[in-house]
Backbone as CSV, one residue per row, in Angstrom:
resi,resn,N_x,N_y,N_z,CA_x,CA_y,CA_z,C_x,C_y,C_z
1,MET,-33.889,-19.674,-9.494,-33.061,-19.315,-10.632,-32.754,-20.571,-11.455
2,ASN,-32.833,-20.404,-12.741,-32.475,-21.529,-13.587,-30.981,-21.461,-13.940
3,LYS,-30.509,-22.426,-14.700,-29.079,-22.524,-14.992,-28.558,-21.331,-15.783
4,ARG,-29.392,-20.800,-16.658,-28.952,-19.664,-17.481,-28.737,-18.431,-16.606
5,GLU,-29.612,-18.190,-15.659,-29.467,-17.045,-14.768,-28.231,-17.191,-13.882
6,TRP,-27.946,-18.421,-13.429,-26.738,-18.669,-12.635,-25.489,-18.410,-13.461
7,LEU,-25.523,-18.817,-14.730,-24.393,-18.604,-15.618,-24.149,-17.111,-15.839
8,ILE,-25.199,-16.353,-16.068,-25.058,-14.905,-16.257,-24.499,-14.256,-15.001
9,ALA,-25.001,-14.650,-13.842,-24.500,-14.105,-12.586,-23.032,-14.464,-12.380
10,ALA,-22.647,-15.677,-12.711,-21.254,-16.105,-12.554,-20.333,-15.349,-13.505
11,VAL,-20.766,-15.156,-14.735,-19.949,-14.426,-15.711,-19.787,-12.971,-15.289
12,LEU,-20.857,-12.331,-14.859,-20.770,-10.940,-14.411,-19.880,-10.804,-13.175
13,THR,-19.970,-11.761,-12.266,-19.104,-11.752,-11.083,-17.649,-11.921,-11.492
14,PHE,-17.366,-12.819,-12.411,-16.004,-13.039,-12.899,-15.449,-11.783,-13.561
15,ILE,-16.251,-11.137,-14.396,-15.818,-9.899,-15.064,-15.549,-8.811,-14.036
16,THR,-16.393,-8.708,-13.017,-16.202,-7.710,-11.971,-14.903,-7.949,-11.219
17,ILE,-14.627,-9.179,-10.860,-13.406,-9.497,-10.115,-12.168,-9.231,-10.968
18,ILE,-12.190,-9.631,-12.215,-11.053,-9.398,-13.107,-10.827,-7.896,-13.294
19,SER,-11.895,-7.132,-13.480,-11.767,-5.683,-13.628,-11.182,-5.063,-12.369
20,TRP,-11.639,-5.510,-11.217,-11.153,-4.995,-9.941,-9.647,-5.244,-9.807
21,VAL,-9.202,-6.447,-10.144,-7.782,-6.783,-10.035,-6.959,-5.946,-11.014
22,VAL,-7.417,-5.800,-12.240,-6.676,-5.033,-13.246,-6.566,-3.571,-12.825
23,PHE,-7.671,-2.967,-12.388,-7.624,-1.572,-11.971,-6.764,-1.387,-10.725
24,ASP,-6.744,-2.357,-9.840,-5.902,-2.273,-8.653,-4.433,-2.343,-9.032
25,ILE,-4.082,-3.188,-9.979,-2.701,-3.284,-10.453,-2.284,-1.973,-11.114
26,ILE,-3.142,-1.419,-11.933,-2.836,-0.148,-12.590,-2.655,0.952,-11.549
27,HIS,-3.510,0.971,-10.554,-3.442,1.998,-9.514,-2.156,1.898,-8.704
28,THR,-1.723,0.696,-8.378,-0.518,0.536,-7.566,0.756,0.787,-8.362
29,GLN,0.713,0.687,-9.668,1.903,0.914,-10.472,2.160,2.388,-10.741
30,GLN,1.178,3.228,-10.484,1.380,4.650,-10.700,2.371,5.177,-9.676
31,GLU,3.277,6.016,-10.141,4.332,6.530,-9.283,3.771,7.668,-8.428
32,VAL,4.081,7.608,-7.146,3.632,8.633,-6.217,4.843,9.433,-5.771
33,GLU,4.747,10.749,-5.879,5.857,11.602,-5.473,5.688,11.996,-4.011
34,ILE,6.734,11.787,-3.231,6.692,12.099,-1.807,7.245,13.505,-1.615
35,PRO,6.516,14.373,-0.905,7.007,15.733,-0.681,8.324,15.735,0.089
36,SER,9.130,16.792,-0.108,10.450,16.849,0.512,10.365,16.894,2.040
37,GLN,9.330,17.523,2.588,9.175,17.580,4.047,8.986,16.180,4.625
38,VAL,8.226,15.370,3.952,7.986,14.007,4.420,9.259,13.174,4.286
39,GLN,10.017,13.387,3.219,11.253,12.632,3.035,12.258,12.953,4.132
40,GLU,12.280,14.198,4.597,13.188,14.560,5.688,12.813,13.818,6.962
41,VAL,11.540,13.685,7.207,11.074,12.991,8.405,11.360,11.497,8.302
42,LEU,11.319,10.969,7.102,11.494,9.532,6.901,12.954,9.095,6.826
43,GLU,13.883,10.021,6.915,15.297,9.641,6.874,15.611,8.733,8.047
44,PRO,16.502,7.763,7.845,16.809,6.815,8.923,17.503,7.499,10.100
45,LEU,17.235,6.975,11.281,17.865,7.482,12.490,19.264,6.891,12.636
46,ASP,20.093,7.582,13.413,21.438,7.103,13.682,21.351,5.923,14.651
47,PRO,21.820,4.742,14.267,21.677,3.571,15.132,22.641,3.563,16.323
48,ASN,23.619,4.460,16.323,24.580,4.530,17.426,23.977,5.293,18.594
49,PHE,23.946,4.652,19.743,23.344,5.243,20.936,24.393,6.045,21.697
50,ASN,24.056,7.282,22.026,24.999,8.155,22.722,24.916,7.881,24.224
51,THR,25.863,7.135,24.751,25.847,6.793,26.179,26.352,7.929,27.050
52,GLN,27.054,8.882,26.472,27.549,10.028,27.232,26.397,10.866,27.779
53,VAL,25.322,10.949,27.045,24.157,11.704,27.499,23.576,11.027,28.738
54,LEU,23.508,9.718,28.739,22.975,9.015,29.911,23.888,9.160,31.129
55,LYS,25.176,9.175,30.901,26.121,9.320,32.020,26.066,10.716,32.630
56,SER,25.701,11.707,31.826,25.649,13.076,32.336,24.358,13.364,33.116
57,LEU,23.382,12.497,33.023,22.136,12.695,33.756,22.351,12.398,35.249
58,PRO,21.645,13.132,36.132,21.818,12.881,37.576,21.275,11.558,38.030
């Protein structure tokens, strides 16, 4: 390959990488709606541990 072919390959690679980054940024900025069933599952757990249940076990 001569210098001109290397330059063309480098420019095309640069354009591809820049396009990939831009499209990835656009894709991640789109808002995703989470279904209500999933939100119920994702609610935080109660951090208080019920020791009475352990005491009642045989």
